[in-house]
C-alpha distance (Angstrom), angle and dihedral (degrees) to the residues before:
residue distance angle dihedral
X1 . . .
X2 3.78 . .
X3 3.81 128.5 .
X4 3.77 134.4 179.7
X5 3.79 103.9 -132.0
X6 3.80 95.7 -169.3
X7 3.76 94.3 58.4
X8 3.85 90.4 -129.6
X9 3.81 121.2 117.3
X10 3.75 116.7 -87.5
X11 3.75 108.9 -128.9
X12 3.83 125.3 -153.3
X13 3.74 142.1 167.4
X14 3.80 91.3 -73.5
X15 3.78 90.7 65.2
X16 3.81 89.7 58.5
X17 3.83 92.1 -113.4
X18 3.77 123.7 120.6
X19 3.83 109.7 -111.9
X20 3.77 129.4 -161.4
X21 3.85 118.3 -167.6
X22 3.80 124.2 -156.6
X23 3.82 123.6 -172.5
X24 3.83 118.7 -144.3
X25 3.80 135.2 -174.1
X26 3.81 102.3 171.1
X27 3.80 95.1 -93.4
X28 3.82 125.8 130.9
X29 3.83 88.5 -114.5
X30 3.77 91.3 56.4
X31 3.83 89.6 52.7
X32 3.77 89.5 57.6
X33 3.79 89.8 48.7
X34 3.85 89.9 53.5
X35 3.79 92.0 51.7
X36 3.82 91.9 48.1
X37 3.83 91.6 47.5
X38 3.82 93.5 48.2
X39 3.79 90.7 51.7
X40 3.78 92.1 49.7
X41 3.81 91.5 46.3
X42 3.81 88.3 56.6
X43 3.82 91.2 49.9
X44 3.80 91.9 49.2
X45 3.82 96.5 40.3
X46 3.81 83.7 -123.3
X47 3.80 134.5 146.6
X48 3.79 119.7 -114.0
X49 3.81 124.1 -133.9
X50 3.78 116.2 -166.9
X51 3.81 113.4 -159.1
X52 3.79 134.8 -170.7
X53 3.76 121.8 -171.1
X54 3.77 121.1 -149.6
X55 3.78 111.7 -152.4
X56 3.82 113.5 -169.7
X57 3.83 95.4 -166.8
X58 3.79 112.7 166.0
X59 3.81 90.6 -0.6
X60 3.82 87.9 76.1
X61 3.81 87.0 69.7
X62 3.82 109.5 85.2
X63 3.81 96.6 -137.3
X64 3.88 90.4 61.3
X65 3.77 99.9 37.2
X66 3.74 134.2 89.0
X67 3.78 125.6 -158.6
X68 3.77 94.3 -111.2
X69 3.81 99.3 43.5
X70 3.84 101.8 84.8
X71 3.80 89.6 48.1
X72 3.80 89.3 50.9
X73 3.78 91.5 54.4
X74 3.80 90.8 50.6
X75 3.78 93.0 46.3
X76 3.75 91.9 50.4
X77 3.78 89.7 46.8
X78 3.77 92.6 55.3
X79 3.81 89.4 49.7
X80 3.83 90.8 52.4
X81 3.81 90.1 49.6
X82 3.85 92.0 49.3
X83 3.77 92.0 51.3
X84 3.82 92.8 46.9
X85 3.81 90.4 48.5
X86 3.78 90.7 54.0
X87 3.82 90.1 51.2
X88 3.79 91.1 51.7
X89 3.80 94.8 46.9
X90 3.80 92.1 48.1
X91 3.82 90.5 47.9
X92 3.82 96.8 47.5
X93 3.85 112.7 7.0
X94 3.82 93.7 -178.1
X95 3.84 94.8 58.4
X96 3.82 117.5 100.6
X97 3.83 106.5 -121.2
X98 3.79 130.6 -168.4
X99 3.80 132.0 169.8
X100 3.72 133.5 -146.1
X101 3.80 133.0 -167.0
X102 3.80 113.6 -152.9
X103 3.82 127.5 -170.8
X104 3.77 113.7 -154.9
X105 3.76 146.0 63.3
X106 3.81 109.2 -16.0
X107 3.78 102.5 -138.4
X108 3.81 95.6 36.2
X109 3.78 90.6 49.6
X110 3.80 93.5 50.8
X111 3.79 92.0 46.9
X112 3.81 88.6 52.3
X113 3.84 89.1 51.6
X114 3.82 90.6 49.2
X115 3.80 91.9 55.8
X116 3.80 93.1 71.1
X117 3.80 98.7 37.5
X118 3.77 139.2 83.6
X119 3.82 86.5 -127.4
X120 3.74 142.0 -20.1
X121 3.81 119.7 -132.3
X122 3.78 125.2 -153.1
X123 3.79 137.5 175.7
X124 3.80 114.7 -112.6
X125 3.78 93.0 -116.6
X126 3.76 131.2 6.9
X127 3.80 135.5 -155.6
X128 3.76 91.3 -73.4
X129 3.84 93.6 57.4
X130 3.82 124.8 110.4
X131 3.80 114.5 -114.2
X132 3.78 92.9 -122.6
X133 3.81 95.0 47.6
X134 3.76 116.9 112.2
X135 3.79 93.0 -153.8
X136 3.79 134.1 8.4
X137 3.77 120.4 -110.9
X138 3.81 92.4 -125.7
X139 3.83 91.9 59.1
X140 3.82 91.1 49.2
X141 3.79 93.6 46.9
X142 3.81 95.3 47.8
X143 3.79 91.3 46.4
X144 3.80 88.1 50.4
X145 3.78 97.4 49.3
X146 3.82 111.0 24.8
X147 3.81 120.8 97.7
X148 3.78 112.1 -131.0
X149 3.84 130.6 27.3
X150 3.78 117.9 -32.2
X151 3.83 114.5 -163.9
X152 3.80 117.8 -158.6
X153 3.81 113.4 -162.3
X154 3.81 122.7 -160.3
X155 3.78 123.3 -150.3
X156 3.80 121.2 -111.3
X157 3.74 128.4 38.7
X158 3.81 111.1 49.5
X159 3.74 98.3 165.7
X160 3.83 116.0 140.6
X161 3.79 114.5 -108.5
X162 3.75 127.8 -173.5
X163 3.78 103.6 -122.0
X164 3.79 144.5 69.5
X165 3.83 118.1 -157.3
X166 3.77 125.5 -153.4
X167 3.80 132.5 -177.3
X168 3.76 114.2 -122.8
X169 3.80 129.1 -166.4
X170 3.78 138.3 145.9
X171 3.77 95.4 -94.8
X172 3.84 117.2 107.7
X173 3.86 90.0 -130.8
X174 3.83 89.8 77.6
X175 3.84 93.5 64.4
X176 3.83 95.7 85.2
X177 3.80 89.8 46.6
X178 3.83 90.2 52.6
X179 3.83 90.5 50.4
X180 3.79 91.3 51.5
X181 3.82 93.5 44.5
X182 3.82 95.2 50.0
X183 3.82 89.8 47.5
X184 3.80 90.9 50.6
X185 3.76 91.5 48.0
X186 3.80 92.4 49.5
X187 3.83 91.4 48.2
X188 3.80 92.2 50.0
X189 3.77 95.0 41.3
X190 3.82 91.2 -128.6
X191 3.76 139.8 123.6
X192 3.80 124.2 -86.6
X193 3.78 117.8 -133.7
X194 3.79 110.2 -153.7
X195 3.77 106.8 -155.9
X196 3.81 118.8 -160.9
X197 3.78 116.4 173.2
X198 3.77 122.5 -174.0
X199 3.75 136.0 -178.6
X200 3.81 131.6 -159.6
X201 3.79 114.8 -113.0
X202 3.75 116.1 -103.0
X203 3.87 92.7 -106.8
X204 3.82 88.4 58.6
X205 3.76 88.8 81.8
X206 3.76 92.4 60.7
X207 3.83 105.5 112.7
X208 3.82 94.1 -137.0
X209 3.85 92.4 60.5
X210 3.78 115.2 80.6
X211 3.80 119.6 -156.1
X212 3.79 127.9 -170.0
X213 3.80 99.6 -135.4
X214 3.80 92.8 -169.4
X215 3.78 90.3 54.7
X216 3.79 91.2 49.0
X217 3.82 91.8 51.6
X218 3.78 91.1 49.4
X219 3.81 90.3 50.8
X220 3.80 92.9 49.9
X221 3.79 91.2 48.2
X222 3.86 89.4 51.7
X223 3.80 88.5 53.9
X224 3.81 89.2 60.1
X225 3.75 96.0 43.6
X226 3.85 91.7 49.2
X227 3.78 89.6 52.2
X228 3.80 96.3 46.2
X229 3.81 101.0 41.9
X230 3.80 99.4 89.3
X231 3.79 93.6 41.1
X232 3.79 92.2 50.7
X233 3.79 87.9 54.7
X234 3.75 91.6 51.8
X235 3.82 93.9 45.2
X236 3.84 104.0 34.5
X237 3.82 90.8 160.3
X238 3.86 92.2 64.8
X239 3.76 116.0 92.9
X240 3.83 108.8 -141.5
X241 3.77 122.4 -151.4
X242 3.80 111.8 -160.5
X243 3.79 108.8 -143.8
X244 3.84 109.1 -177.2
X245 3.76 116.3 167.6
X246 3.78 143.5 158.2
X247 3.79 100.5 -113.0
X248 3.77 143.3 101.7
X249 3.84 108.5 -73.6
X250 3.80 93.5 -126.2
X251 3.80 91.7 52.3
X252 3.83 92.3 47.4
X253 3.81 93.7 49.8
X254 3.76 94.4 43.7
X255 3.80 89.3 51.4
X256 3.81 89.3 49.8
X257 3.83 90.2 51.0
X258 3.83 90.4 67.0
X259 3.81 90.2 74.2
X260 3.81 101.5 27.3
X261 3.81 136.6 96.1
X262 3.76 89.5 -147.6
X263 3.79 140.4 2.7
X264 3.81 116.5 -147.0
X265 3.81 122.8 -160.9
X266 3.78 132.8 177.6
X267 3.74 124.8 -130.2
X268 3.79 123.5 -148.3
X269 3.79 94.9 -142.4
X270 3.79 95.8 -142.1
X271 3.78 127.6 129.7
X272 3.78 136.3 44.2
X273 3.80 105.0 -97.2
X274 3.80 133.2 55.5
X275 3.78 95.2 -104.2
X276 3.79 92.1 51.6
X277 3.84 92.6 43.9
X278 3.80 89.9 54.4
X279 3.74 99.4 42.2
X280 3.81 124.6 -143.1
X281 3.79 96.7 -81.5
X282 3.79 95.9 51.2
X283 3.79 91.8 44.1
X284 3.83 92.6 47.7
X285 3.84 92.1 50.0
X286 3.78 91.6 48.2
X287 3.79 91.0 53.5
X288 3.79 98.6 45.9
X289 3.79 111.2 24.6
X290 3.82 118.5 119.1
X291 3.79 95.9 -144.4
X292 3.80 137.3 37.8
X293 3.84 114.9 -57.7
X294 3.79 127.3 -149.8
X295 3.81 117.1 -155.6
X296 3.77 111.6 -160.9
X297 3.75 116.6 -171.0
X298 3.81 122.7 -149.9
C-alpha cells in the first residue's frame, strides 16, 4: 500500500518531470541523505519524493502481533516523513516535495521506487544498523539490485568541495557511471577526476620477465583517454583531471574521496547476490569512501 501523506500529487518519470527519491527512517544518516537529495533536486530542477517503508516482519504473524502494533508503525512512519519533509523544505524551499508511506518489503520497495527515478538516495546506515558496521545492509542490497543510480550518503562532513571523482576502466559497465559523473560535474560546475588504477599481474614480478614500465603507463593512460573522449565532446564545459596510477582501484578511489563532493563507481550487474552484483570495487568504495558514493549499474 502506498499513500501520499502531503495530499499533493506524486510526480514521476511518466509525467515528464525529473524525480529524485530519498528513503528515510528517522535516523541521523537519513537526515543527511535528505539534505543531499534536496540540493541535487535544486541543481536538476527536479521534484523530490521522500519515502518511508513500513516492514511488519514478525508482527504479521498473529502470535506475535497486537491489535495496535501495525497502526503504531504507520503513525511513526508518518511522523518520520513529516520531519524529513520539514528538513527538505528548510534546506531548499523552492524544490517541490512530496512524501509517500509504503507498506511492504524494504529492499524490494526501494528498488521499485528507484526504477522510475533519476536516482535514489539513502543514508549509509539506518536505525537498524550495528554501531560498529561501516555500512548498513539495506544500502548494500539496494545498491546491488536497483536499476539506476543509487547514492549512499555518509553522516558528518557536508562541506562543498570542487570535484567529482569517477572510476574508469576498459569495461563497458563503466559507461553509465561516466554519464552520471559528467552530468554531476556539469551541474555542480566543478572538475571531474577520472581515476584509473592498474596493477601489474603477479607474474610481472618474475625476474626473467622484462616489462617496459613507461610503455605500460602510456597504455593505461590511453585506456582513460579512449573512454573519456566522447563524453568530453558532449560536456566541453567540464574540466577533466586524468588520474592514472599504479594502485588498487579501491585505494585510489577512497583517496580521491577525501577531496571530492561525490565518488561515482560502475557496477557490472552480474551474479545472483548483492555482493556479486556490486563487485568488489564498488563494495569496497561504499564501505570506505569519505564522501557520498553513487553506484551506477550497467
